[in-house]
N, C-alpha and C positions, 0 to 999 in steps of 0.2 A: 504494500500500500504506500501511496505517496505521503511524504511528510507534510502535514497541514494542521491548521487550527480550525476545528469545527465549532459551530455554535447553534444553539436553539434558544427560543424564548417561549415559556409556557407559564401561565398563571403568575405572572410577575417575576419569574425567576429566569435569568439568562444563565445558560450553562455553556462554558467554553471548555472544549476538550483538546488537550495536547495529543496529537495523533501522529506517531512515528514508530509503529510497532516493531519494525525491523531493528531499531536501535533503542529499545526501551523508552521510547518517547523522548529521546534527546532532541533538544531544540536546534534546528538548523539556523543558519544566518537569515534565511528568508522568513522563518517563523518568528525570530526575534524582531525583525523589522515589521512584520505584519501585526504584531500584538498591540502596539499603541494605537494604531488606526482602528482596529477592531474594537478596542475598549472605548475609544472616542465615540464611535457610532452607537454602542450600547448605552453609554452614559447619556446620550441625547434622546434615547428612545423612552417616551413616557410610559411604555408598557413594562419597562424593566425597573424593578424595585430592589432586587438582590442579584448578585453575581456569584455563581459557583464555578470554580476552576478545578478541573480534574484531568486525569490522563486516560487514554484509551486502554482497555484491557486491564491486566494485572499490575501495571506500573504507573506511578504518577509522572515522574520525569527524571531521567537519569543524567541530567546535565545538558551540556552543549555538545552538538555533533561537530567535533573539530574538523572532520573531513569535509564539511560543507563550506568552510571558510576559504576565502580567496586572499590574495596578498593585500588587497585593499581593505579588508575587513578588520575592524578592531573589536575583538570578541568581548572585551570588558565593557566598551562603550555600548555595544548592542544590548548586552544583558542589563546594564544599568538603566538604559532608556526604557526597556520593557518593564523592569522592576518598578521604576519610578512612576510609569504610567498606571501600573496596577495599584500602587500605593495611593495614588491621587484619585482613583476612581471614586466618585462622590457618593456612592451608595454602598451598603454593606457587602463585603466580599468574604467568601468562605472557600478554603482549599479542602477538597475531599481527596484524601491521600490513601492509596494502597500501594504496596510494593516499595520500590526504590524512590526516594525523594532525595536526590543527591546533587551537589554542585549547584548548577543553575536552577535545578528543580527546587532546592532549598531556598534559593533567592526568591523565586516566585511565590513559594508557600509563605515565606516570612513577610512578603509584601501584602499578603491578604490580611484582613482584619481578624479572621478566625481560622483555625485549622482543626479539622476532624480527621482521624486516621483509623484505619482498620488494623486489628491485631496482625502482627507479622510484618508491618511496614518497617523500613530502615531509612535512617537519616544520616547525612554526612555533608560537611562543608570541606571541599577537597583541594583548594588551591595550593596547599603545602606539598601535595604530591607532584605538582607541576612547576613549582617555583614561581607562582603567580602571586602578585600582591592583590589581596581581596580589596574591592573598592571601599573607600571610607564610609560612604553612605550605607552600603550593605553591612559593613561591620557594626556601625552604630545601631542599625535596625535589629540585627541579630542580638547585640548586647542588651538592647531595650527589652527584648522578649525573654531571654534566658539569663540575663545578668552577665557581668564581666567574666566571672570564673568559668561558667559553662561556655561562653563564647570563645574564650581562650583555649579551653579544652578541645573544642571542635576545630578551631582554626589552626592551632599548633600541631595537632595530631593527624588531622584529616581522616580519623577513624570513623567508621560507621557506628551509630548507636541504634538500639532497638526502640520500638514504640513506647514501651514502659519507661525507658530512660528519658525519651523525648517528652513524655507526659510529666514526669517528675521535674524535668528541667524547666518546664513552662513553655516549651515550644508548641505543644498541643493543648487544645482546649478540651477535647474529648477523645477517648479511645473506645472504639466500637468493636464488638465481636465480629469475627470473620463472617462474611455474607450479609451483614446488616448495615454496611456503610451507606449504600444508596438510599435505603429507607429512612435512616436517621437523618441524613443530610436533607432529603426532601421534606421531612417533617419539620426540621428546624428552619429551613429556608421559608417554608410557609408561615411559620411564626414571625420571622423577620419581615416578610412581605405584608403582614397584617398590621404592623406597628407604624407609628408616626414617622414619616420620612423627615419631618422637621427635627424631631428629637434625635434621630439617627445621624443626620447630616451635621448638626451642631456638635453632637457628642464625638463624632469622628474627628472633626477639626480640633476640638479641645484635647482629646486623648492623644492626638498626634503632636501636640505641642503648639498648634497654631491658634493662639488666643487673641490675635489682634482684631478679630471681628466680633468681639463680645457684644458691642452695641448693635451691630447688624442683626445678630441672632435674636436679640431682645425685641427689635423692631419686627422681625419676621414672626416671632411668637405672638406679639400683640395683635398683629393683623391677620393671622392665619386662620383663626377659628378652630384650630386643632385642640387647644386646651379646653375650650367650651364643649366641643364635641366629645372629647375624652371623658370629661366629668359627667356630661349628660348620659353617655352610654353606660358609665359605671352605675349611676343612680337608677337607670332604667333596665339594668341587667341585660344589656345587649352588646353585640360587637360594635366597636366604634367605626365610623366611616370617615377616616381622615382624608383631607383633600389637598393639603399643602404638597407641592412638588418642587424640586430644585429648578 
């Protein structure tokens, strides 16, 4: 099968699939280049409330397909551009991980807001095997997730860790029994899609350290109607119908 990024949108959830089965879903140069544009399109789609990133078949993403690079390609720059585009996606993002999540795959997973994995998954940050300097932005993002000690452990050793270790380190939000990942991700994505996009968008900015728009979000909250709707729905014991959109 060709190396490509697939996507679907259903019930408010956009699913992006890294598909390169011949090489455990390693990202080619073309795939790195395509991801930011794909994300831009999904971010502008009012039907999309949540983004799920996953891999085709039994693997999430085994890194970068080095054989796809040409002499003009800068693999670090390609990966960072894709990672930053994913981190900047304005709606909740969730990585659904099974199998290998290594190298560039770990970069993509770390750039998502949340990470759910299936038992048996393996994780690694491997530039020390290649003598590559891991990007500063990627290092900071990893350290913010797992803390400096675990970030150094992963970066210094380039060793793979199991899903239980990744959960203890704080890289994962949930670890799901084998065979139940898709169902759990669909269930949780539906929860996210039902919540206030206003709350989520503001929370994402604040949690990521972008607090310069506090006044903007106060204005949005005052004029959105979401708060009044949420309170009314609670009192009337019904599901809220939030209307604010980015």
